[in-house]
VEXDRENLUM-64401 format. One record per residue (C-alpha): x, y, z; residue in one letter; residue number from 1. Coordinates in steps of 0.1 Angstrom, whole numbers, plus 2048, in hexadecimal, padded with zeros to 3 digits. Example, Ala and Ser with C-alpha at 12.3 -4.5 7.8 and 13.67 -1.06 7.14 Angstrom:
BEGIN
x: 87B | y: 7D3 | z: 84E | seti: A | tinu: 1
x: 889 | y: 7F5 | z: 847 | seti: S | tinu: 2
This chain:
BEGIN
x: A69 | y: E59 | z: DB9 | seti: X | tinu: 1
x: A49 | y: E4D | z: DB7 | seti: X | tinu: 2
x: A2F | y: E36 | z: DC5 | seti: X | tinu: 3
x: A0E | y: E2A | z: DB1 | seti: X | tinu: 4
x: 9EF | y: E0E | z: DBB | seti: X | tinu: 5
x: 9CA | y: E0A | z: DAD | seti: X | tinu: 6
x: 9BA | y: E11 | z: DCD | seti: X | tinu: 7
x: 997 | y: DF7 | z: DC6 | seti: X | tinu: 8
x: 97B | y: DF8 | z: DE1 | seti: X | tinu: 9
x: 95D | y: DE6 | z: DE1 | seti: X | tinu: 10
x: 941 | y: E00 | z: DE1 | seti: X | tinu: 11
x: 91E | y: DF2 | z: DF4 | seti: X | tinu: 12
x: 8FC | y: DF8 | z: DEC | seti: X | tinu: 13
x: 8FC | y: E1E | z: DEF | seti: X | tinu: 14
x: 918 | y: E2B | z: DDF | seti: X | tinu: 15
x: 918 | y: E10 | z: DC6 | seti: X | tinu: 16
x: 8F6 | y: E21 | z: DB9 | seti: X | tinu: 17
x: 901 | y: E41 | z: DBC | seti: X | tinu: 18
x: 923 | y: E38 | z: DA3 | seti: X | tinu: 19
x: 90B | y: E25 | z: D90 | seti: X | tinu: 20
x: 8F2 | y: E46 | z: D8E | seti: X | tinu: 21
x: 912 | y: E59 | z: D7E | seti: X | tinu: 22
x: 91C | y: E42 | z: D67 | seti: X | tinu: 23
x: 8F7 | y: E45 | z: D58 | seti: X | tinu: 24
x: 8F9 | y: E6B | z: D5E | seti: X | tinu: 25
x: 8E5 | y: E73 | z: D7D | seti: X | tinu: 26
x: 8ED | y: E7E | z: DA2 | seti: X | tinu: 27
x: 8DB | y: E69 | z: DBC | seti: X | tinu: 28
x: 8D8 | y: E7A | z: DDF | seti: X | tinu: 29
x: 8D2 | y: E64 | z: DFB | seti: X | tinu: 30
x: 8B5 | y: E74 | z: E17 | seti: X | tinu: 31
x: 8BB | y: E6E | z: E3B | seti: X | tinu: 32
x: 89F | y: E68 | z: E5A | seti: X | tinu: 33
x: 89F | y: E90 | z: E58 | seti: X | tinu: 34
x: 893 | y: E97 | z: E35 | seti: X | tinu: 35
x: 8B9 | y: EA1 | z: E2A | seti: X | tinu: 36
x: 8CA | y: E96 | z: E0B | seti: X | tinu: 37
x: 8EC | y: E91 | z: E07 | seti: X | tinu: 38
x: 903 | y: E94 | z: DE9 | seti: X | tinu: 39
x: 916 | y: E7D | z: DE8 | seti: X | tinu: 40
x: 8FF | y: E6A | z: DF8 | seti: X | tinu: 41
x: 908 | y: E56 | z: E1F | seti: X | tinu: 42
x: 905 | y: E35 | z: E28 | seti: X | tinu: 43
x: 8F9 | y: E39 | z: E48 | seti: X | tinu: 44
x: 8E2 | y: E50 | z: E58 | seti: X | tinu: 45
x: 8F4 | y: E65 | z: E70 | seti: X | tinu: 46
x: 8D6 | y: E67 | z: E88 | seti: X | tinu: 47
x: 8C8 | y: E48 | z: E86 | seti: X | tinu: 48
x: 8E6 | y: E33 | z: E7B | seti: X | tinu: 49
x: 8CF | y: E21 | z: E62 | seti: X | tinu: 50
x: 8DE | y: E1A | z: E41 | seti: X | tinu: 51
x: 8D2 | y: E34 | z: E28 | seti: X | tinu: 52
x: 8B5 | y: E26 | z: E0D | seti: X | tinu: 53
x: 8A4 | y: E40 | z: DFD | seti: X | tinu: 54
x: 8B8 | y: E4D | z: DE4 | seti: X | tinu: 55
x: 8A9 | y: E6A | z: DCD | seti: X | tinu: 56
x: 8B3 | y: E77 | z: DAC | seti: X | tinu: 57
x: 8C2 | y: E9F | z: DAF | seti: X | tinu: 58
x: 8CC | y: EB6 | z: D95 | seti: X | tinu: 59
x: 8ED | y: EBB | z: D86 | seti: X | tinu: 60
x: 8EB | y: EE0 | z: D86 | seti: X | tinu: 61
x: 8F6 | y: EEF | z: DAC | seti: X | tinu: 62
x: 904 | y: F0C | z: DBC | seti: X | tinu: 63
x: 926 | y: F15 | z: DC5 | seti: X | tinu: 64
x: 926 | y: F18 | z: DEF | seti: X | tinu: 65
x: 94C | y: F1C | z: DF0 | seti: X | tinu: 66
x: 96B | y: F19 | z: DDD | seti: X | tinu: 67
x: 993 | y: F1A | z: DDE | seti: X | tinu: 68
x: 9A8 | y: F23 | z: DBD | seti: X | tinu: 69
x: 9C2 | y: F0D | z: DAF | seti: X | tinu: 70
x: 9DD | y: F1F | z: D9A | seti: X | tinu: 71
x: 9EF | y: F03 | z: D97 | seti: X | tinu: 72
x: 9E1 | y: EE0 | z: D92 | seti: X | tinu: 73
x: 9EF | y: EC3 | z: D9D | seti: X | tinu: 74
x: 9F4 | y: EA4 | z: D8D | seti: X | tinu: 75
x: 9D4 | y: E8B | z: D8B | seti: X | tinu: 76
x: 9BE | y: EAA | z: D92 | seti: X | tinu: 77
x: 99F | y: EAD | z: D7F | seti: X | tinu: 78
x: 9AD | y: EC7 | z: D68 | seti: X | tinu: 79
x: 9D2 | y: ED4 | z: D60 | seti: X | tinu: 80
x: 9C6 | y: EF9 | z: D5B | seti: X | tinu: 81
x: 9BF | y: F11 | z: D74 | seti: X | tinu: 82
x: 99C | y: F07 | z: D88 | seti: X | tinu: 83
x: 989 | y: F09 | z: DA7 | seti: X | tinu: 84
x: 984 | y: EF0 | z: DC0 | seti: X | tinu: 85
x: 95D | y: EF5 | z: DCF | seti: X | tinu: 86
x: 944 | y: EE9 | z: DE1 | seti: X | tinu: 87
x: 927 | y: EE9 | z: DD0 | seti: X | tinu: 88
x: 8FF | y: EE2 | z: DDB | seti: X | tinu: 89
x: 8ED | y: ED6 | z: DBF | seti: X | tinu: 90
x: 8C8 | y: EDC | z: DBC | seti: X | tinu: 91
x: 8B6 | y: EC5 | z: DD0 | seti: X | tinu: 92
x: 8CE | y: EBD | z: DEB | seti: X | tinu: 93
x: 8DA | y: ECC | z: E0C | seti: X | tinu: 94
x: 8FD | y: EC3 | z: E0E | seti: X | tinu: 95
x: 918 | y: ECC | z: DF4 | seti: X | tinu: 96
x: 930 | y: EBB | z: DDC | seti: X | tinu: 97
x: 952 | y: EBF | z: DDD | seti: X | tinu: 98
x: 95F | y: EC4 | z: DB6 | seti: X | tinu: 99
x: 977 | y: ED4 | z: D9D | seti: X | tinu: 100
x: 965 | y: EF3 | z: D87 | seti: X | tinu: 101
x: 972 | y: EFB | z: D62 | seti: X | tinu: 102
x: 974 | y: F21 | z: D66 | seti: X | tinu: 103
x: 989 | y: F36 | z: D54 | seti: X | tinu: 104
x: 992 | y: F50 | z: D6C | seti: X | tinu: 105
x: 998 | y: F53 | z: D93 | seti: X | tinu: 106
x: 980 | y: F74 | z: D8F | seti: X | tinu: 107
x: 965 | y: F60 | z: D81 | seti: X | tinu: 108
x: 95E | y: F48 | z: D9F | seti: X | tinu: 109
x: 949 | y: F50 | z: DBA | seti: X | tinu: 110
x: 930 | y: F48 | z: DD6 | seti: X | tinu: 111
x: 90A | y: F46 | z: DC6 | seti: X | tinu: 112
x: 91C | y: F3D | z: DA0 | seti: X | tinu: 113
x: 903 | y: F26 | z: D92 | seti: X | tinu: 114
x: 916 | y: F04 | z: D85 | seti: X | tinu: 115
x: 90F | y: EE5 | z: D71 | seti: X | tinu: 116
x: 920 | y: EC4 | z: D6F | seti: X | tinu: 117
x: 932 | y: EB9 | z: D4C | seti: X | tinu: 118
x: 92F | y: E97 | z: D4A | seti: X | tinu: 119
x: 94F | y: E85 | z: D3C | seti: X | tinu: 120
x: 948 | y: E72 | z: D1B | seti: X | tinu: 121
x: 952 | y: E4E | z: D26 | seti: X | tinu: 122
x: 940 | y: E4A | z: D4A | seti: X | tinu: 123
x: 94C | y: E28 | z: D61 | seti: X | tinu: 124
x: 939 | y: E31 | z: D80 | seti: X | tinu: 125
x: 952 | y: E41 | z: D93 | seti: X | tinu: 126
x: 954 | y: E6B | z: DA0 | seti: X | tinu: 127
x: 967 | y: E78 | z: D82 | seti: X | tinu: 128
x: 947 | y: E6E | z: D6A | seti: X | tinu: 129
x: 945 | y: E90 | z: D6E | seti: X | tinu: 130
x: 964 | y: E9F | z: D63 | seti: X | tinu: 131
x: 95A | y: EC0 | z: D78 | seti: X | tinu: 132
x: 943 | y: EDC | z: D78 | seti: X | tinu: 133
x: 93D | y: EFC | z: D65 | seti: X | tinu: 134
x: 92B | y: F18 | z: D65 | seti: X | tinu: 135
x: 906 | y: F15 | z: D59 | seti: X | tinu: 136
x: 8E4 | y: F14 | z: D67 | seti: X | tinu: 137
x: 8D6 | y: EFC | z: D4E | seti: X | tinu: 138
x: 8DF | y: ED6 | z: D4F | seti: X | tinu: 139
x: 8FB | y: ECC | z: D35 | seti: X | tinu: 140
x: 8FA | y: EB5 | z: D1B | seti: X | tinu: 141
x: 903 | y: E94 | z: D23 | seti: X | tinu: 142
x: 90D | y: E71 | z: D0B | seti: X | tinu: 143
x: 8F7 | y: E56 | z: D0C | seti: X | tinu: 144
x: 906 | y: E35 | z: D1B | seti: X | tinu: 145
x: 8F5 | y: E11 | z: D1D | seti: X | tinu: 146
x: 8E9 | y: E0A | z: D3B | seti: X | tinu: 147
x: 8FC | y: DEB | z: D4D | seti: X | tinu: 148
x: 902 | y: DD6 | z: D67 | seti: X | tinu: 149
x: 902 | y: DEA | z: D8E | seti: X | tinu: 150
x: 925 | y: DFE | z: D95 | seti: X | tinu: 151
x: 935 | y: DE6 | z: DB2 | seti: X | tinu: 152
x: 957 | y: DEE | z: DB2 | seti: X | tinu: 153
x: 96E | y: E0E | z: DAF | seti: X | tinu: 154
x: 98D | y: E0F | z: DA7 | seti: X | tinu: 155
x: 9A6 | y: E2F | z: DAA | seti: X | tinu: 156
x: 9C5 | y: E36 | z: DA1 | seti: X | tinu: 157
x: 9DC | y: E41 | z: DC0 | seti: X | tinu: 158
x: A01 | y: E53 | z: DB0 | seti: X | tinu: 159
x: A16 | y: E64 | z: DC6 | seti: X | tinu: 160
x: A39 | y: E74 | z: DB7 | seti: X | tinu: 161
x: A4F | y: E84 | z: DD1 | seti: X | tinu: 162
x: A74 | y: E8D | z: DD4 | seti: X | tinu: 163
x: A8C | y: E80 | z: DF3 | seti: X | tinu: 164
x: AA6 | y: E94 | z: DF9 | seti: X | tinu: 165
x: AC0 | y: E7E | z: E0A | seti: X | tinu: 166
x: AD8 | y: E83 | z: E29 | seti: X | tinu: 167
x: AFC | y: E7F | z: E2C | seti: X | tinu: 168
x: AF9 | y: E5D | z: E3A | seti: X | tinu: 169
x: ADF | y: E50 | z: E1B | seti: X | tinu: 170
x: AF6 | y: E5F | z: DFE | seti: X | tinu: 171
x: B12 | y: E4A | z: E0C | seti: X | tinu: 172
x: AFF | y: E2B | z: E0E | seti: X | tinu: 173
x: AEA | y: E31 | z: DF1 | seti: X | tinu: 174
x: B10 | y: E38 | z: DDF | seti: X | tinu: 175
x: B21 | y: E19 | z: DEB | seti: X | tinu: 176
x: B04 | y: E06 | z: DDC | seti: X | tinu: 177
x: B0C | y: E14 | z: DBA | seti: X | tinu: 178
x: B2D | y: E04 | z: DC4 | seti: X | tinu: 179
x: B21 | y: DE4 | z: DCF | seti: X | tinu: 180
x: B26 | y: DE6 | z: DF5 | seti: X | tinu: 181
x: B0E | y: DE5 | z: E12 | seti: X | tinu: 182
x: B19 | y: E00 | z: E2C | seti: X | tinu: 183
x: B0A | y: E0A | z: E4E | seti: X | tinu: 184
x: B16 | y: E21 | z: E67 | seti: X | tinu: 185
x: B1E | y: E1C | z: E8F | seti: X | tinu: 186
x: B0E | y: E2A | z: EA8 | seti: X | tinu: 187
x: B26 | y: E3D | z: EBD | seti: X | tinu: 188
x: B0F | y: E39 | z: EDF | seti: X | tinu: 189
x: B03 | y: E14 | z: EDA | seti: X | tinu: 190
x: B21 | y: E07 | z: EC1 | seti: X | tinu: 191
x: B00 | y: DFC | z: EAD | seti: X | tinu: 192
x: B04 | y: DF9 | z: E87 | seti: X | tinu: 193
x: AE7 | y: E02 | z: E72 | seti: X | tinu: 194
x: ADE | y: DFF | z: E4E | seti: X | tinu: 195
x: AD2 | y: E10 | z: E40 | seti: X | tinu: 196
x: AE3 | y: E2F | z: E52 | seti: X | tinu: 197
x: ACD | y: E3F | z: E6C | seti: X | tinu: 198
x: AD1 | y: E53 | z: E8D | seti: X | tinu: 199
x: ACE | y: E39 | z: EA7 | seti: X | tinu: 200
x: AA8 | y: E31 | z: EB1 | seti: X | tinu: 201
x: AB7 | y: E27 | z: ED5 | seti: X | tinu: 202
x: AD0 | y: E47 | z: EDD | seti: X | tinu: 203
x: AC0 | y: E62 | z: EC5 | seti: X | tinu: 204
x: AE2 | y: E69 | z: EB8 | seti: X | tinu: 205
x: AF1 | y: E6B | z: E93 | seti: X | tinu: 206
x: B00 | y: E50 | z: E85 | seti: X | tinu: 207
x: B24 | y: E4E | z: E84 | seti: X | tinu: 208
x: B44 | y: E37 | z: E79 | seti: X | tinu: 209
x: B3F | y: E28 | z: E55 | seti: X | tinu: 210
x: B3B | y: DFF | z: E56 | seti: X | tinu: 211
x: B3C | y: DE9 | z: E3B | seti: X | tinu: 212
x: B28 | y: DCC | z: E3E | seti: X | tinu: 213
x: B1E | y: DA8 | z: E2B | seti: X | tinu: 214
x: B09 | y: DA5 | z: E0F | seti: X | tinu: 215
x: AFE | y: D88 | z: E21 | seti: X | tinu: 216
x: AEC | y: D82 | z: E42 | seti: X | tinu: 217
x: ACD | y: D6E | z: E55 | seti: X | tinu: 218
x: AA8 | y: D6E | z: E53 | seti: X | tinu: 219
x: A9A | y: D7C | z: E70 | seti: X | tinu: 220
x: A79 | y: D7D | z: E6A | seti: X | tinu: 221
x: A63 | y: D76 | z: E4A | seti: X | tinu: 222
x: A40 | y: D7A | z: E3C | seti: X | tinu: 223
x: A32 | y: D63 | z: E22 | seti: X | tinu: 224
x: A1F | y: D7A | z: E04 | seti: X | tinu: 225
x: A04 | y: D65 | z: DF6 | seti: X | tinu: 226
x: 9E7 | y: D81 | z: DEB | seti: X | tinu: 227
x: 9ED | y: D8D | z: DC9 | seti: X | tinu: 228
x: 9EC | y: DAF | z: DC2 | seti: X | tinu: 229
x: 9EC | y: DCC | z: DA6 | seti: X | tinu: 230
x: A0F | y: DCE | z: D9B | seti: X | tinu: 231
x: A1E | y: DB6 | z: DAB | seti: X | tinu: 232
x: A40 | y: DA8 | z: D9C | seti: X | tinu: 233
x: A43 | y: D85 | z: DAC | seti: X | tinu: 234
x: A25 | y: D68 | z: DAA | seti: X | tinu: 235
x: A20 | y: D65 | z: DCE | seti: X | tinu: 236
x: A26 | y: D4F | z: DE3 | seti: X | tinu: 237
x: A49 | y: D64 | z: DEA | seti: X | tinu: 238
x: A58 | y: D6F | z: E08 | seti: X | tinu: 239
x: A69 | y: D90 | z: E18 | seti: X | tinu: 240
x: A7C | y: D8A | z: E33 | seti: X | tinu: 241
x: A92 | y: DA2 | z: E4D | seti: X | tinu: 242
x: AB2 | y: D99 | z: E44 | seti: X | tinu: 243
x: AD1 | y: DA2 | z: E62 | seti: X | tinu: 244
x: AEB | y: DA6 | z: E49 | seti: X | tinu: 245
x: B0F | y: D98 | z: E5B | seti: X | tinu: 246
x: B1D | y: DBD | z: E6E | seti: X | tinu: 247
x: AFE | y: DCF | z: E71 | seti: X | tinu: 248
x: AEB | y: DD0 | z: E8E | seti: X | tinu: 249
x: AC4 | y: DD5 | z: E7F | seti: X | tinu: 250
x: AB4 | y: DBF | z: E63 | seti: X | tinu: 251
x: AAC | y: DCD | z: E3F | seti: X | tinu: 252
x: A8C | y: DC4 | z: E2A | seti: X | tinu: 253
x: A90 | y: DAF | z: E0E | seti: X | tinu: 254
x: A86 | y: D94 | z: DFA | seti: X | tinu: 255
x: A91 | y: D6C | z: DFE | seti: X | tinu: 256
x: A8F | y: D59 | z: DE0 | seti: X | tinu: 257
x: AA0 | y: D3A | z: DCF | seti: X | tinu: 258
x: A8B | y: D20 | z: DE3 | seti: X | tinu: 259
x: A65 | y: D19 | z: DE9 | seti: X | tinu: 260
x: A54 | y: D32 | z: E01 | seti: X | tinu: 261
x: A4D | y: D1C | z: E1D | seti: X | tinu: 262
x: A72 | y: D12 | z: E23 | seti: X | tinu: 263
x: A7E | y: D33 | z: E2D | seti: X | tinu: 264
x: A85 | y: D35 | z: E4E | seti: X | tinu: 265
x: A8F | y: D48 | z: E6F | seti: X | tinu: 266
x: AB6 | y: D45 | z: E72 | seti: X | tinu: 267
x: AB7 | y: D3B | z: E4E | seti: X | tinu: 268
x: ADC | y: D49 | z: E3E | seti: X | tinu: 269
x: AD7 | y: D5B | z: E1D | seti: X | tinu: 270
x: AEC | y: D71 | z: E04 | seti: X | tinu: 271
x: AE6 | y: D8F | z: DF0 | seti: X | tinu: 272
x: AE0 | y: D89 | z: DC7 | seti: X | tinu: 273
x: AEE | y: DA7 | z: DB7 | seti: X | tinu: 274
x: ADC | y: DB2 | z: D96 | seti: X | tinu: 275
x: AF7 | y: DB4 | z: D7A | seti: X | tinu: 276
x: B0F | y: DCF | z: D7F | seti: X | tinu: 277
x: B03 | y: DE5 | z: D5E | seti: X | tinu: 278
x: ADF | y: DE7 | z: D70 | seti: X | tinu: 279
x: AEF | y: DF3 | z: D93 | seti: X | tinu: 280
x: AE6 | y: E1A | z: DA1 | seti: X | tinu: 281
x: AE4 | y: E29 | z: DBF | seti: X | tinu: 282
x: ACA | y: E15 | z: DCE | seti: X | tinu: 283
x: AC2 | y: DF7 | z: DE0 | seti: X | tinu: 284
x: AB2 | y: DE5 | z: DC6 | seti: X | tinu: 285
x: AD4 | y: DDD | z: DB9 | seti: X | tinu: 286
x: ACD | y: DBE | z: DC9 | seti: X | tinu: 287
x: AB3 | y: DAA | z: DBC | seti: X | tinu: 288
x: AAA | y: D94 | z: DDB | seti: X | tinu: 289
x: ABB | y: D7D | z: DF4 | seti: X | tinu: 290
x: AC0 | y: D5B | z: DF1 | seti: X | tinu: 291
x: ACB | y: D37 | z: E06 | seti: X | tinu: 292
x: AF2 | y: D32 | z: E0D | seti: X | tinu: 293
x: AEF | y: D12 | z: E15 | seti: X | tinu: 294
x: B02 | y: D1B | z: E38 | seti: X | tinu: 295
x: AF4 | y: D09 | z: E57 | seti: X | tinu: 296
x: AD7 | y: D1E | z: E69 | seti: X | tinu: 297
x: AE2 | y: D38 | z: E7E | seti: X | tinu: 298
x: ADA | y: D34 | z: EA2 | seti: X | tinu: 299
x: ABC | y: D48 | z: EB2 | seti: X | tinu: 300
x: ACF | y: D58 | z: ECC | seti: X | tinu: 301
x: AE4 | y: D6C | z: EB0 | seti: X | tinu: 302
x: AC9 | y: D7C | z: EA4 | seti: X | tinu: 303
x: AB0 | y: D7D | z: EBE | seti: X | tinu: 304
x: AB3 | y: DA0 | z: EC9 | seti: X | tinu: 305
x: AAD | y: DAA | z: EA3 | seti: X | tinu: 306
x: A8B | y: D9D | z: E9E | seti: X | tinu: 307
């Protein structure tokens, strides 16, 4: 499975100057009240708590203070071959910068090694404008770039890939979905039916009897999504609701569509809209969304304990 989004942040006056400097092929440090130069620059002085305003150029050449070897690089790391992560104190700085060192062999990386920034040929105002560091005691080549507007926003792609091993209960639930069925399991102690099956949070016991539940139910609570974001599949506004399926004792989250977002309400009766059977797999997305059934709203007392 994969989770991915673009993390976007406003840089503020200090980091904006730092990132703009990287885009222009310069490394800036921030001088604090005690005279120390921090790279990257701090936004506020740790002693006086005042904003840091004195930014100075430091060298793209520095010294490895400490390091660790990466024998098997992961996706998204700076290099696809073995490399070292290192704390590097650039000449003119008093603190160390964490970055990758491109070096052929673990035996060649050491504390005290002199390294220089290897600049990316295309720079946008990001820490990755320094592609990595490499052994060397003089500044490396850098491509010229036309000065532009100050960099005020930085976007960093975040990607997480993981493999989830299902329990027996999850496996049973997902296989039922592949057959177009919704099932829960009943707690042997309190007799509540949980969908999807899980250890009972009230009694702490494993689920027991398998129970078929309906693919229709009642909206207990909901939220209206009004804010657009990257990767959004629906145009706002739309509703994400908690739906208490008939025969279940805990609601599931899902989309409620087929009507104006402002018309969704607590107690509304809804039914699942299944995707075309040719698209089914062992996954909850077999249900595209829920839509109103037209039935009278459920009485509040019928779902008050499930909010």
